[in-house]
All heavy atoms as TSV, in Angstrom:
chain	resi	resn	atom	element	x	y	z
A	1	MET	N	N	107.074	22.289	131.919
A	1	MET	CA	C	107.954	21.255	131.402
A	1	MET	C	C	109.086	21.773	130.610
A	1	MET	O	O	108.934	22.733	129.772
A	1	MET	CB	C	106.931	20.339	130.452
A	1	MET	CG	C	107.612	19.171	129.730
A	1	MET	SD	S	106.227	18.136	129.035
A	1	MET	CE	C	107.283	17.501	127.722
A	2	ALA	N	N	110.284	21.294	130.735
A	2	ALA	CA	C	111.409	21.843	130.088
A	2	ALA	C	C	111.389	21.409	128.674
A	2	ALA	O	O	111.034	20.175	128.328
A	2	ALA	CB	C	112.715	21.307	130.850
A	3	ALA	N	N	111.899	22.308	127.723
A	3	ALA	CA	C	112.026	21.933	126.337
A	3	ALA	C	C	113.165	20.960	126.124
A	3	ALA	O	O	114.082	21.005	126.778
A	3	ALA	CB	C	112.279	23.243	125.559
A	4	LYS	N	N	112.960	20.095	125.205
A	4	LYS	CA	C	113.971	18.973	124.880
A	4	LYS	C	C	115.065	19.711	124.063
A	4	LYS	O	O	114.710	20.568	123.203
A	4	LYS	CB	C	113.382	17.934	124.005
A	4	LYS	CG	C	112.653	16.838	124.798
A	4	LYS	CD	C	112.171	15.733	124.046
A	4	LYS	CE	C	111.444	14.568	124.707
A	4	LYS	NZ	N	111.114	13.506	123.981
A	5	LYS	N	N	116.345	19.249	124.407
A	5	LYS	CA	C	117.408	19.733	123.546
A	5	LYS	C	C	117.465	19.137	122.147
A	5	LYS	O	O	117.178	17.932	122.076
A	5	LYS	CB	C	118.785	19.370	124.271
A	5	LYS	CG	C	120.080	19.749	123.583
A	5	LYS	CD	C	121.200	19.090	124.324
A	5	LYS	CE	C	122.262	18.799	123.350
A	5	LYS	NZ	N	122.303	17.614	122.724
A	6	LYS	N	N	117.590	19.942	121.196
A	6	LYS	CA	C	117.546	19.326	119.841
A	6	LYS	C	C	118.739	18.481	119.554
A	6	LYS	O	O	119.895	18.832	119.996
A	6	LYS	CB	C	117.567	20.536	118.842
A	6	LYS	CG	C	117.454	20.070	117.425
A	6	LYS	CD	C	117.137	21.232	116.494
A	6	LYS	CE	C	117.391	20.796	115.148
A	6	LYS	NZ	N	116.139	20.662	114.433
A	7	MET	N	N	118.592	17.265	119.076
A	7	MET	CA	C	119.571	16.368	118.773
A	7	MET	C	C	120.383	16.787	117.630
A	7	MET	O	O	119.938	17.378	116.658
A	7	MET	CB	C	119.050	14.973	118.539
A	7	MET	CG	C	118.418	14.369	119.691
A	7	MET	SD	S	118.255	12.524	119.271
A	7	MET	CE	C	116.424	12.481	119.233
A	8	THR	N	N	121.687	16.421	117.677
A	8	THR	CA	C	122.585	16.629	116.566
A	8	THR	C	C	122.063	15.630	115.397
A	8	THR	O	O	121.337	14.629	115.647
A	8	THR	CB	C	123.950	16.386	116.788
A	8	THR	OG1	O	124.224	14.981	117.205
A	8	THR	CG2	C	124.570	17.326	117.996
A	9	PHE	N	N	122.581	15.830	114.279
A	9	PHE	CA	C	122.358	14.900	113.157
A	9	PHE	C	C	122.865	13.386	113.602
A	9	PHE	O	O	122.004	12.514	113.407
A	9	PHE	CB	C	123.107	15.344	111.882
A	9	PHE	CG	C	122.935	14.406	110.739
A	9	PHE	CD1	C	121.668	14.491	110.018
A	9	PHE	CD2	C	123.812	13.477	110.442
A	9	PHE	CE1	C	121.506	13.656	108.925
A	9	PHE	CE2	C	123.591	12.491	109.311
A	9	PHE	CZ	C	122.472	12.627	108.518
A	10	GLU	N	N	123.918	13.337	114.070
A	10	GLU	CA	C	124.520	12.076	114.526
A	10	GLU	C	C	123.607	11.403	115.640
A	10	GLU	O	O	123.380	10.223	115.534
A	10	GLU	CB	C	125.817	12.187	114.949
A	10	GLU	CG	C	126.984	12.536	113.748
A	10	GLU	CD	C	126.897	14.105	113.362
A	10	GLU	OE1	O	126.269	14.925	114.199
A	10	GLU	OE2	O	127.376	14.352	112.366
A	11	GLU	N	N	123.272	12.253	116.531
A	11	GLU	CA	C	122.410	11.570	117.611
A	11	GLU	C	C	121.053	11.095	117.108
A	11	GLU	O	O	120.557	10.046	117.500
A	11	GLU	CB	C	122.190	12.773	118.590
A	11	GLU	CG	C	123.355	13.017	119.544
A	11	GLU	CD	C	123.165	14.166	120.426
A	11	GLU	OE1	O	122.381	15.024	120.096
A	11	GLU	OE2	O	123.937	14.254	121.394
A	12	SER	N	N	120.577	11.923	116.161
A	12	SER	CA	C	119.256	11.533	115.434
A	12	SER	C	C	119.419	10.238	114.629
A	12	SER	O	O	118.482	9.432	114.798
A	12	SER	CB	C	118.762	12.741	114.502
A	12	SER	OG	O	118.383	13.749	115.328
A	13	MET	N	N	120.478	10.108	113.991
A	13	MET	CA	C	120.731	8.866	113.159
A	13	MET	C	C	120.941	7.671	114.081
A	13	MET	O	O	120.332	6.579	113.794
A	13	MET	CB	C	121.910	9.028	112.290
A	13	MET	CG	C	121.687	10.052	111.167
A	13	MET	SD	S	120.349	9.519	110.118
A	13	MET	CE	C	121.109	7.912	109.333
A	14	ASN	N	N	121.620	7.919	115.169
A	14	ASN	CA	C	121.742	6.693	116.226
A	14	ASN	C	C	120.450	6.367	116.712
A	14	ASN	O	O	120.324	5.220	116.799
A	14	ASN	CB	C	122.828	7.248	117.328
A	14	ASN	CG	C	124.152	7.253	116.907
A	14	ASN	OD1	O	124.657	6.541	115.997
A	14	ASN	ND2	N	124.990	8.002	117.601
A	15	ARG	N	N	119.603	7.388	117.105
A	15	ARG	CA	C	118.290	7.022	117.586
A	15	ARG	C	C	117.426	6.310	116.558
A	15	ARG	O	O	116.695	5.351	116.913
A	15	ARG	CB	C	117.596	8.244	118.020
A	15	ARG	CG	C	116.177	8.152	118.643
A	15	ARG	CD	C	116.208	7.145	119.811
A	15	ARG	NE	N	114.765	7.007	120.381
A	15	ARG	CZ	C	114.287	5.905	120.942
A	15	ARG	NH1	N	115.149	5.016	121.179
A	15	ARG	NH2	N	113.119	5.824	121.267
A	16	LEU	N	N	117.530	6.807	115.385
A	16	LEU	CA	C	116.809	6.116	114.194
A	16	LEU	C	C	117.214	4.708	114.148
A	16	LEU	O	O	116.405	3.750	113.936
A	16	LEU	CB	C	117.089	6.761	112.887
A	16	LEU	CG	C	116.136	7.936	112.534
A	16	LEU	CD1	C	116.587	8.711	111.367
A	16	LEU	CD2	C	114.633	7.572	112.414
A	17	GLU	N	N	118.535	4.434	114.226
A	17	GLU	CA	C	119.007	2.922	114.104
A	17	GLU	C	C	118.557	2.110	115.301
A	17	GLU	O	O	118.059	0.965	115.177
A	17	GLU	CB	C	120.624	2.954	114.208
A	17	GLU	CG	C	121.227	3.451	113.002
A	17	GLU	CD	C	122.659	3.528	113.039
A	17	GLU	OE1	O	123.317	3.094	113.975
A	17	GLU	OE2	O	123.285	4.074	112.004
A	18	GLU	N	N	118.353	2.775	116.513
A	18	GLU	CA	C	117.889	2.052	117.617
A	18	GLU	C	C	116.388	1.752	117.436
A	18	GLU	O	O	115.951	0.696	117.686
A	18	GLU	CB	C	118.006	2.918	118.863
A	18	GLU	CG	C	117.699	2.396	120.131
A	18	GLU	CD	C	117.819	3.381	121.381
A	18	GLU	OE1	O	118.822	4.026	121.313
A	18	GLU	OE2	O	117.067	3.437	122.115
A	19	ILE	N	N	115.680	2.801	116.889
A	19	ILE	CA	C	114.254	2.532	116.646
A	19	ILE	C	C	113.926	1.480	115.637
A	19	ILE	O	O	113.121	0.609	115.763
A	19	ILE	CB	C	113.582	3.844	116.167
A	19	ILE	CG1	C	113.462	4.820	117.330
A	19	ILE	CG2	C	112.163	3.703	115.562
A	19	ILE	CD1	C	113.155	6.180	116.985
A	20	VAL	N	N	114.664	1.415	114.538
A	20	VAL	CA	C	114.666	0.371	113.519
A	20	VAL	C	C	114.916	-1.025	114.138
A	20	VAL	O	O	114.155	-1.959	113.870
A	20	VAL	CB	C	115.596	0.651	112.354
A	20	VAL	CG1	C	115.642	-0.627	111.502
A	20	VAL	CG2	C	115.095	1.894	111.557
A	21	SER	N	N	115.870	-1.024	115.006
A	21	SER	CA	C	116.219	-2.219	115.670
A	21	SER	C	C	115.117	-2.764	116.490
A	21	SER	O	O	114.659	-3.957	116.554
A	21	SER	CB	C	117.516	-2.102	116.480
A	21	SER	OG	O	117.798	-3.346	117.145
A	22	LEU	N	N	114.549	-1.825	117.369
A	22	LEU	CA	C	113.353	-2.197	118.229
A	22	LEU	C	C	112.213	-2.599	117.488
A	22	LEU	O	O	111.506	-3.714	117.804
A	22	LEU	CB	C	113.020	-0.968	119.075
A	22	LEU	CG	C	114.086	-0.542	120.159
A	22	LEU	CD1	C	113.776	0.697	120.808
A	22	LEU	CD2	C	114.127	-1.670	121.413
A	23	LEU	N	N	111.876	-1.931	116.363
A	23	LEU	CA	C	110.764	-2.327	115.561
A	23	LEU	C	C	110.947	-3.530	114.841
A	23	LEU	O	O	110.091	-4.420	114.608
A	23	LEU	CB	C	110.306	-1.203	114.660
A	23	LEU	CG	C	109.710	0.028	115.298
A	23	LEU	CD1	C	109.517	1.120	114.180
A	23	LEU	CD2	C	108.489	-0.266	115.936
A	24	GLY	N	N	112.211	-3.791	114.357
A	24	GLY	CA	C	112.491	-5.011	113.594
A	24	GLY	C	C	112.393	-6.215	114.380
A	24	GLY	O	O	112.039	-7.377	113.821
A	25	ARG	N	N	112.540	-6.157	115.700
A	25	ARG	CA	C	112.419	-7.454	116.593
A	25	ARG	C	C	110.925	-7.802	116.638
A	25	ARG	O	O	110.542	-8.970	116.922
A	25	ARG	CB	C	112.936	-7.051	117.978
A	25	ARG	CG	C	114.428	-7.099	118.005
A	25	ARG	CD	C	114.895	-7.055	119.445
A	25	ARG	NE	N	115.906	-6.009	119.502
A	25	ARG	CZ	C	116.003	-5.129	120.507
A	25	ARG	NH1	N	115.303	-5.229	121.567
A	25	ARG	NH2	N	116.924	-4.193	120.519
A	26	GLY	N	N	110.079	-6.790	116.531
A	26	GLY	CA	C	108.578	-7.115	116.427
A	26	GLY	C	C	108.025	-7.433	117.982
A	26	GLY	O	O	106.960	-8.154	118.045
A	27	GLU	N	N	108.789	-7.050	118.940
A	27	GLU	CA	C	108.341	-7.405	120.283
A	27	GLU	C	C	107.608	-6.313	121.013
A	27	GLU	O	O	107.045	-6.616	122.154
A	27	GLU	CB	C	109.713	-7.821	121.137
A	27	GLU	CG	C	110.412	-8.931	120.543
A	27	GLU	CD	C	111.639	-9.254	121.189
A	27	GLU	OE1	O	112.001	-8.483	122.188
A	27	GLU	OE2	O	112.291	-10.297	120.929
A	28	ALA	N	N	107.661	-5.058	120.375
A	28	ALA	CA	C	106.980	-3.979	121.179
A	28	ALA	C	C	105.549	-4.120	120.980
A	28	ALA	O	O	105.044	-4.365	120.027
A	28	ALA	CB	C	107.530	-2.622	120.439
A	29	PRO	N	N	104.799	-3.805	122.155
A	29	PRO	CA	C	103.349	-3.738	122.008
A	29	PRO	C	C	102.930	-2.675	121.080
A	29	PRO	O	O	103.688	-1.761	120.680
A	29	PRO	CB	C	102.962	-3.304	123.482
A	29	PRO	CG	C	104.132	-3.539	124.350
A	29	PRO	CD	C	105.340	-3.452	123.480
A	30	LEU	N	N	101.675	-2.742	120.605
A	30	LEU	CA	C	101.140	-1.945	119.547
A	30	LEU	C	C	101.398	-0.399	119.768
A	30	LEU	O	O	101.822	0.321	118.976
A	30	LEU	CB	C	99.696	-2.345	119.171
A	30	LEU	CG	C	99.101	-1.347	118.066
A	30	LEU	CD1	C	99.867	-1.654	116.752
A	30	LEU	CD2	C	97.636	-1.762	118.013
A	31	GLU	N	N	100.998	0.062	120.904
A	31	GLU	CA	C	101.012	1.444	121.296
A	31	GLU	C	C	102.548	1.879	121.271
A	31	GLU	O	O	102.805	3.015	120.793
A	31	GLU	CB	C	100.351	1.687	122.683
A	31	GLU	CG	C	98.881	1.608	122.664
A	31	GLU	CD	C	98.223	2.745	121.704
A	31	GLU	OE1	O	98.662	3.794	121.552
A	31	GLU	OE2	O	97.360	2.241	120.987
A	32	GLU	N	N	103.359	1.147	121.815
A	32	GLU	CA	C	104.824	1.481	121.899
A	32	GLU	C	C	105.351	1.544	120.357
A	32	GLU	O	O	106.146	2.479	120.041
A	32	GLU	CB	C	105.646	0.437	122.743
A	32	GLU	CG	C	107.041	0.853	122.793
A	32	GLU	CD	C	107.868	-0.009	123.718
A	32	GLU	OE1	O	107.310	-0.882	124.437
A	32	GLU	OE2	O	109.122	-0.023	123.589
A	33	ALA	N	N	104.999	0.566	119.670
A	33	ALA	CA	C	105.406	0.481	118.227
A	33	ALA	C	C	105.019	1.634	117.382
A	33	ALA	O	O	105.681	2.271	116.589
A	33	ALA	CB	C	104.905	-0.781	117.594
A	34	LEU	N	N	103.726	2.074	117.682
A	34	LEU	CA	C	103.224	3.279	117.042
A	34	LEU	C	C	103.973	4.469	117.448
A	34	LEU	O	O	104.339	5.433	116.612
A	34	LEU	CB	C	101.794	3.522	117.222
A	34	LEU	CG	C	100.831	2.597	116.409
A	34	LEU	CD1	C	99.497	2.616	117.023
A	34	LEU	CD2	C	100.977	2.777	115.016
A	35	SER	N	N	104.296	4.584	118.619
A	35	SER	CA	C	105.046	5.776	119.255
A	35	SER	C	C	106.428	5.871	118.726
A	35	SER	O	O	106.980	6.798	118.298
A	35	SER	CB	C	105.080	5.647	120.708
A	35	SER	OG	O	105.858	6.776	121.243
A	36	LEU	N	N	107.041	4.565	118.626
A	36	LEU	CA	C	108.415	4.412	117.963
A	36	LEU	C	C	108.275	4.921	116.545
A	36	LEU	O	O	109.280	5.579	116.079
A	36	LEU	CB	C	108.958	3.097	118.208
A	36	LEU	CG	C	109.363	2.679	119.539
A	36	LEU	CD1	C	109.693	1.267	119.601
A	36	LEU	CD2	C	110.638	3.429	119.920
A	37	PHE	N	N	107.482	4.405	115.770
A	37	PHE	CA	C	107.261	4.852	114.452
A	37	PHE	C	C	107.058	6.225	114.151
A	37	PHE	O	O	107.744	6.909	113.315
A	37	PHE	CB	C	106.123	3.995	113.764
A	37	PHE	CG	C	105.945	4.207	112.333
A	37	PHE	CD1	C	106.637	3.430	111.409
A	37	PHE	CD2	C	105.080	5.257	111.849
A	37	PHE	CE1	C	106.596	3.667	110.016
A	37	PHE	CE2	C	105.075	5.382	110.440
A	37	PHE	CZ	C	105.694	4.600	109.468
A	38	GLU	N	N	106.255	6.866	115.036
A	38	GLU	CA	C	106.108	8.378	114.945
A	38	GLU	C	C	107.258	9.134	115.205
A	38	GLU	O	O	107.773	10.063	114.581
A	38	GLU	CB	C	105.016	8.767	115.926
A	38	GLU	CG	C	103.643	8.431	115.494
A	38	GLU	CD	C	102.612	8.769	116.530
A	38	GLU	OE1	O	103.036	9.450	117.568
A	38	GLU	OE2	O	101.307	8.255	116.427
A	39	GLU	N	N	108.008	8.684	116.283
A	39	GLU	CA	C	109.416	9.292	116.528
A	39	GLU	C	C	110.390	9.082	115.410
A	39	GLU	O	O	111.087	10.057	115.010
A	39	GLU	CB	C	109.940	8.707	117.843
A	39	GLU	CG	C	111.296	9.304	118.177
A	39	GLU	CD	C	111.916	8.593	119.414
A	39	GLU	OE1	O	111.396	7.711	119.993
A	39	GLU	OE2	O	113.010	9.213	119.919
A	40	GLY	N	N	110.409	7.952	114.809
A	40	GLY	CA	C	111.306	7.705	113.662
A	40	GLY	C	C	110.931	8.505	112.488
A	40	GLY	O	O	111.874	9.043	111.733
A	41	ALA	N	N	109.634	8.716	112.166
A	41	ALA	CA	C	109.243	9.541	111.075
A	41	ALA	C	C	109.663	10.960	111.322
A	41	ALA	O	O	110.047	11.671	110.352
A	41	ALA	CB	C	107.747	9.474	110.906
A	42	ARG	N	N	109.463	11.411	112.569
A	42	ARG	CA	C	109.858	12.862	112.921
A	42	ARG	C	C	111.371	12.953	112.754
A	42	ARG	O	O	111.771	13.967	112.070
A	42	ARG	CB	C	109.351	13.164	114.244
A	42	ARG	CG	C	109.762	14.647	114.790
A	42	ARG	CD	C	109.511	14.848	116.175
A	42	ARG	NE	N	109.957	13.933	117.201
A	42	ARG	CZ	C	111.224	13.912	117.525
A	42	ARG	NH1	N	112.117	14.728	117.128
A	42	ARG	NH2	N	111.697	12.973	118.467
A	43	LEU	N	N	112.090	12.163	113.257
A	43	LEU	CA	C	113.610	12.201	113.085
A	43	LEU	C	C	114.041	12.092	111.704
A	43	LEU	O	O	114.905	12.728	111.277
A	43	LEU	CB	C	114.297	11.016	113.865
A	43	LEU	CG	C	114.140	11.101	115.418
A	43	LEU	CD1	C	114.632	9.913	116.197
A	43	LEU	CD2	C	114.948	12.330	115.879
A	44	THR	N	N	113.332	11.224	110.931
A	44	THR	CA	C	113.626	11.160	109.458
A	44	THR	C	C	113.496	12.514	108.828
A	44	THR	O	O	114.265	12.987	107.928
A	44	THR	CB	C	112.776	10.080	108.767
A	44	THR	OG1	O	113.133	8.821	109.341
A	44	THR	CG2	C	113.110	10.061	107.384
A	45	ARG	N	N	112.315	13.221	109.051
A	45	ARG	CA	C	111.987	14.545	108.497
A	45	ARG	C	C	113.060	15.493	108.935
A	45	ARG	O	O	113.634	16.430	108.069
A	45	ARG	CB	C	110.715	15.008	108.951
A	45	ARG	CG	C	109.516	14.444	108.142
A	45	ARG	CD	C	108.271	15.044	108.536
A	45	ARG	NE	N	107.923	15.123	109.907
A	45	ARG	CZ	C	107.308	14.249	110.661
A	45	ARG	NH1	N	106.821	13.283	110.017
A	45	ARG	NH2	N	107.046	14.474	111.916
A	46	GLU	N	N	113.444	15.485	110.187
A	46	GLU	CA	C	114.537	16.459	110.719
A	46	GLU	C	C	115.956	16.157	110.034
A	46	GLU	O	O	116.569	17.164	109.694
A	46	GLU	CB	C	114.603	16.351	112.286
A	46	GLU	CG	C	113.388	16.835	112.924
A	46	GLU	CD	C	113.391	16.661	114.482
A	46	GLU	OE1	O	114.436	16.185	115.035
A	46	GLU	OE2	O	112.424	16.937	115.062
A	47	CYS	N	N	116.313	14.897	110.018
A	47	CYS	CA	C	117.535	14.642	109.188
A	47	CYS	C	C	117.580	14.989	107.830
A	47	CYS	O	O	118.446	15.544	107.320
A	47	CYS	CB	C	117.820	13.038	109.468
A	47	CYS	SG	S	118.279	12.631	111.051
A	48	THR	N	N	116.491	14.802	107.219
A	48	THR	CA	C	116.313	15.165	105.763
A	48	THR	C	C	116.529	16.729	105.607
A	48	THR	O	O	117.194	17.148	104.745
A	48	THR	CB	C	115.043	14.686	105.106
A	48	THR	OG1	O	114.929	13.237	105.262
A	48	THR	CG2	C	114.856	15.100	103.631
A	49	ALA	N	N	115.854	17.393	106.492
A	49	ALA	CA	C	115.987	18.900	106.469
A	49	ALA	C	C	117.365	19.246	106.698
A	49	ALA	O	O	117.921	20.195	106.059
A	49	ALA	CB	C	115.044	19.510	107.523
A	50	GLN	N	N	118.102	18.721	107.588
A	50	GLN	CA	C	119.533	19.038	107.895
A	50	GLN	C	C	120.318	18.693	106.694
A	50	GLN	O	O	121.265	19.521	106.329
A	50	GLN	CB	C	119.930	18.355	109.171
A	50	GLN	CG	C	119.454	18.873	110.510
A	50	GLN	CD	C	119.860	17.999	111.692
A	50	GLN	OE1	O	119.813	16.729	111.673
A	50	GLN	NE2	N	120.247	18.752	112.682
A	51	LEU	N	N	120.150	17.640	106.169
A	51	LEU	CA	C	120.932	17.253	104.958
A	51	LEU	C	C	120.661	18.230	103.739
A	51	LEU	O	O	121.579	18.510	102.996
A	51	LEU	CB	C	120.598	15.777	104.472
A	51	LEU	CG	C	121.217	14.767	105.321
A	51	LEU	CD1	C	120.608	13.345	104.980
A	51	LEU	CD2	C	122.731	14.772	105.331
A	52	ASP	N	N	119.448	18.547	103.504
A	52	ASP	CA	C	119.145	19.612	102.454
A	52	ASP	C	C	119.859	20.878	102.647
A	52	ASP	O	O	120.375	21.422	101.743
A	52	ASP	CB	C	117.596	19.785	102.466
A	52	ASP	CG	C	116.765	18.560	101.834
A	52	ASP	OD1	O	117.485	17.719	101.220
A	52	ASP	OD2	O	115.574	18.473	101.959
A	53	LYS	N	N	119.689	21.227	103.898
A	53	LYS	CA	C	120.421	22.588	104.376
A	53	LYS	C	C	121.890	22.578	104.107
A	53	LYS	O	O	122.575	23.416	103.566
A	53	LYS	CB	C	120.165	22.969	105.808
A	53	LYS	CG	C	120.600	24.317	106.214
A	53	LYS	CD	C	120.199	24.451	107.609
A	53	LYS	CE	C	120.785	25.946	108.155
A	53	LYS	NZ	N	120.403	26.185	109.527
A	54	ALA	N	N	122.450	21.385	104.458
A	54	ALA	CA	C	124.029	21.155	104.261
A	54	ALA	C	C	124.282	21.132	102.824
A	54	ALA	O	O	125.338	21.645	102.358
A	54	ALA	CB	C	124.394	19.891	105.000
A	55	GLU	N	N	123.466	20.412	101.952
A	55	GLU	CA	C	123.642	20.373	100.637
A	55	GLU	C	C	123.527	21.745	99.936
A	55	GLU	O	O	124.458	22.175	99.072
A	55	GLU	CB	C	122.638	19.492	99.905
A	55	GLU	CG	C	122.734	19.404	98.502
A	55	GLU	CD	C	121.664	18.492	97.748
A	55	GLU	OE1	O	120.746	18.266	98.458
A	55	GLU	OE2	O	121.878	18.089	96.701
A	56	GLN	N	N	122.776	22.548	100.295
A	56	GLN	CA	C	122.552	23.973	99.749
A	56	GLN	C	C	123.861	24.763	100.142
A	56	GLN	O	O	124.333	25.545	99.367
A	56	GLN	CB	C	121.356	24.595	100.325
A	56	GLN	CG	C	120.029	23.968	99.691
A	56	GLN	CD	C	119.995	23.995	98.318
A	56	GLN	OE1	O	120.189	25.195	97.598
A	56	GLN	NE2	N	119.645	22.906	97.726
A	57	LYS	N	N	124.291	24.553	101.416
A	57	LYS	CA	C	125.475	25.296	101.856
A	57	LYS	C	C	126.670	24.989	101.069
A	57	LYS	O	O	127.403	25.736	100.532
A	57	LYS	CB	C	125.636	25.152	103.262
A	57	LYS	CG	C	126.865	25.963	103.821
A	57	LYS	CD	C	126.856	25.779	105.357
A	57	LYS	CE	C	127.954	26.747	105.900
A	57	LYS	NZ	N	127.938	26.796	107.381
A	58	VAL	N	N	126.796	23.593	100.741
A	58	VAL	CA	C	127.908	23.112	99.923
A	58	VAL	C	C	127.851	23.672	98.503
A	58	VAL	O	O	128.850	24.079	97.969
A	58	VAL	CB	C	127.948	21.569	99.943
A	58	VAL	CG1	C	128.964	21.007	98.876
A	58	VAL	CG2	C	128.483	20.925	101.209
A	59	LYS	N	N	126.705	23.655	97.970
A	59	LYS	CA	C	126.410	24.252	96.540
A	59	LYS	C	C	126.837	25.727	96.600
A	59	LYS	O	O	127.489	26.274	95.560
A	59	LYS	CB	C	125.097	23.985	96.150
A	59	LYS	CG	C	124.679	22.610	95.740
A	59	LYS	CD	C	123.242	22.453	95.266
A	59	LYS	CE	C	122.898	21.150	94.868
A	59	LYS	NZ	N	121.497	20.908	94.459
A	60	LEU	N	N	126.384	26.526	97.588
A	60	LEU	CA	C	126.730	27.810	97.700
A	60	LEU	C	C	128.276	28.128	97.699
A	60	LEU	O	O	128.896	28.937	97.074
A	60	LEU	CB	C	126.096	28.506	98.919
A	60	LEU	CG	C	126.410	29.966	99.002
A	60	LEU	CD1	C	125.872	30.891	97.883
A	60	LEU	CD2	C	125.687	30.447	100.340
A	61	LEU	N	N	128.949	27.287	98.673
A	61	LEU	CA	C	130.341	27.337	98.724
A	61	LEU	C	C	131.096	27.001	97.469
A	61	LEU	O	O	132.057	27.696	97.030
A	61	LEU	CB	C	130.871	26.516	99.923
A	61	LEU	CG	C	130.376	26.912	101.370
A	61	LEU	CD1	C	130.749	25.916	102.408
A	61	LEU	CD2	C	130.991	28.306	101.681
A	62	ALA	N	N	130.596	26.063	96.825
A	62	ALA	CA	C	131.240	25.557	95.531
A	62	ALA	C	C	131.061	26.611	94.552
A	62	ALA	O	O	131.937	26.987	93.789
A	62	ALA	CB	C	130.689	24.240	95.061
A	63	ARG	N	N	129.908	27.295	94.588
A	63	ARG	CA	C	129.668	28.344	93.431
A	63	ARG	C	C	130.434	29.513	93.840
A	63	ARG	O	O	131.054	30.083	92.862
A	63	ARG	CB	C	128.141	28.619	93.561
A	63	ARG	CG	C	127.642	29.432	92.365
A	63	ARG	CD	C	126.091	29.646	92.307
A	63	ARG	NE	N	125.463	29.663	93.568
A	63	ARG	CZ	C	124.561	28.760	93.861
A	63	ARG	NH1	N	124.105	27.876	93.033
A	63	ARG	NH2	N	124.005	28.859	95.099
A	64	ASN	N	N	130.525	29.794	95.048
A	64	ASN	CA	C	131.491	30.969	95.456
A	64	ASN	C	C	132.911	30.660	95.139
A	64	ASN	O	O	133.629	31.652	94.683
A	64	ASN	CB	C	131.344	31.317	96.896
A	64	ASN	CG	C	129.984	32.005	97.168
A	64	ASN	OD1	O	129.340	32.611	96.382
A	64	ASN	ND2	N	129.614	31.974	98.388
A	65	GLY	N	N	133.423	29.396	95.199
A	65	GLY	CA	C	134.662	29.119	95.043
A	65	GLY	C	C	135.003	29.170	93.399
A	65	GLY	O	O	136.078	29.698	93.028
A	66	GLU	N	N	134.049	28.828	92.616
A	66	GLU	CA	C	134.100	28.880	91.203
A	66	GLU	C	C	134.198	30.442	90.819
A	66	GLU	O	O	135.000	30.858	89.923
A	66	GLU	CB	C	132.916	28.415	90.604
A	66	GLU	CG	C	132.953	26.860	90.523
A	66	GLU	CD	C	131.786	26.094	89.977
A	66	GLU	OE1	O	130.897	26.823	89.502
A	66	GLU	OE2	O	131.549	24.922	90.225
A	67	GLU	N	N	133.415	31.215	91.379
A	67	GLU	CA	C	133.432	32.690	91.136
A	67	GLU	C	C	134.851	33.366	91.457
A	67	GLU	O	O	135.338	34.133	90.791
A	67	GLU	CB	C	132.331	33.384	91.868
A	67	GLU	CG	C	130.970	33.097	91.273
A	67	GLU	CD	C	129.809	33.758	92.200
A	67	GLU	OE1	O	130.165	34.298	93.196
A	67	GLU	OE2	O	128.754	33.387	91.865
A	68	GLN	N	N	135.409	32.869	92.558
A	68	GLN	CA	C	136.758	33.392	92.934
A	68	GLN	C	C	137.725	33.015	91.952
A	68	GLN	O	O	138.668	33.601	91.656
A	68	GLN	CB	C	137.093	32.780	94.333
A	68	GLN	CG	C	136.367	33.342	95.457
A	68	GLN	CD	C	136.450	34.882	95.788
A	68	GLN	OE1	O	137.692	35.392	95.524
A	68	GLN	NE2	N	135.533	35.555	95.933
A	69	ASN	N	N	137.717	31.637	91.477
A	69	ASN	CA	C	138.738	31.220	90.390
A	69	ASN	C	C	138.555	32.089	89.043
A	69	ASN	O	O	139.518	32.087	88.437
A	69	ASN	CB	C	138.383	29.721	90.156
A	69	ASN	CG	C	138.837	28.877	91.315
A	69	ASN	OD1	O	139.629	29.370	92.142
A	69	ASN	ND2	N	138.390	27.655	91.477
A	70	GLU	N	N	137.370	32.666	88.826
A	70	GLU	CA	C	137.120	33.247	87.564
A	70	GLU	C	C	137.787	34.666	87.620
A	70	GLU	O	O	137.935	35.322	86.629
A	70	GLU	CB	C	135.662	33.318	87.336
A	70	GLU	CG	C	135.080	32.130	86.904
A	70	GLU	CD	C	133.504	32.019	86.726
A	70	GLU	OE1	O	132.951	33.303	86.837
A	70	GLU	OE2	O	132.966	31.139	86.504
A	71	LEU	N	N	138.044	35.146	88.813
A	71	LEU	CA	C	138.594	36.566	88.979
A	71	LEU	C	C	140.070	36.623	88.642
A	71	LEU	O	O	140.869	36.209	88.406
A	71	LEU	CB	C	138.447	37.008	90.320
A	71	LEU	CG	C	137.002	37.232	90.978
A	71	LEU	CD1	C	136.972	37.647	92.345
A	71	LEU	CD2	C	136.296	38.276	89.993
């Protein structure tokens, strides 16, 4: 079985919006709804991790910029 390509942040957010819409309609059978919920939870964790990583990078760049200004 081929490994799935990791989605970009934007792709993950689009998929999350799709999942929320599908679940919000309340039309999915129970098993499908559970599967969608699990996928949404996984995507949420991945997006949060990506945002945390980006935040740390921004903080590092800002700190480095401040250090350059002090020279």
